[in-house]
C-alpha positions, 0 to 999 in steps of 0.5 A: 449604834457602835461598830460592835453592836453593828457585827453583832447584829450581822452574825446573829442575822448570818447565824438564823441564816433567816434571808432578807437583807442584812442588818444596818448599822454604823462604825461608831466606836469603832475601836471596839471591834478589836476586842468585841467581848465574849458574847461576840465571840460566842455568836462568832464560834456558833456561827461556824459551827452552824455554817458547818452544819448547813454545807454538811461538813462534818467536824472538825471541817477540813481536819482543822479544830481550831476556833475561828479568830475575830476577823469575821467580826470585822467583815460583819460590821462592814456588811452592817455599815454597807452604806458609809464610805468607811465600810469598804475601807474596812473590808479590805483590812480584814484579816485573811482567814486562818483556819477552816472555822474562820472560812465558813463564819467569813462565809456565812456573813459574806456569802448571804451579804453580797446579793444586798450590798452591791457596792461592795459585793467584789471585796466582800468575795476577795475578802471571803475565799469559801465565797469567792470559790463557791460564787466566783471571786472577786478582782484580786481573790482567784489565786486564794480561791485556786489554792482552796479548791486544792484544799477542798477536793482533798477532803470527803465533804468538802468535795462533794460541796464543790461538786454540788455547788459547781453542777448547780445553774448559774445566771451570772456570766462571771459565775459561768466564766469562773467555774467553766475555766476551773473545770477546765483546769481540773481536768488535767488535775482531777478528771473524776471530779471533774466528770462528777460536776457534769454527771450531777448537773445533767442528773439534778439540773438538766432543764434548767441547763437545757434553757441556759443552753437553748439562749446560748444557742440563739446568741451563737446563731445570731452572731453573738459570740460574746453572749453565748461564750460564758455558757458555751466556756462551762462546758469546755472541760467536758468537750475536750474530754470528749474528743481526749478521752471519749471511753472515760465518757461512756463509763459514766452511766449518768452521763448522756446526751450532752452533745447540745453542750459540747457542741455549743462549746465548739461553735463558740470557739470556731466563732471566736477563730474567725473574729 
């Protein structure tokens, strides 16, 4: 199978969003990826448009009507050939997304493939800033994700996407850490967004956040600050706002009974100060 055919199969998998592992192929005749043909180009446009619809981003997303480029074709080929050593090399030379539709098409492939490509996952996160932002950045992706967050929060539908994704509970400690640190600096830049995140978390995901808090409290009470820190970090911004601007929190009618989490952050911070 040629590299173009591999990329095409992965693009169709991302378009259908049916779940399950991405199809596999190889990277034979990889030069063809530079000019993959009209059929692949059409698939890229369809993937970008479908992803915008799934994420409820109005067109043109982020006010950018420019069509997607071909960079995602290289990314799709790397995902399909993830069992080969060359796959990571190819993923590392994927050009940065230039347009909003690039951001979406890259995320359609990378975001869905991360759970199935353990050895390639961080490279995919670094290649796809939207994936890094909504999941967590790879080793070198944080600056690009920070820039993208500024862009997302200035657009109504994208701001809503960011709010809902950050409000949802996660299990990966690195995700908790990334989101918590992001909320901590955003409280100085965009406190309304931060409060929207916490409010949505408690309205829509309270039970799961309570379960994670109980586990973190057990770790903290047992003296294991490292195990409690990721969850505590996620609530850092709210704890700091509770101390600095309590009236602002009281004005949020849905932001109730959050002391379990803010006290967890303070407990862990005290434990860290003693070490």
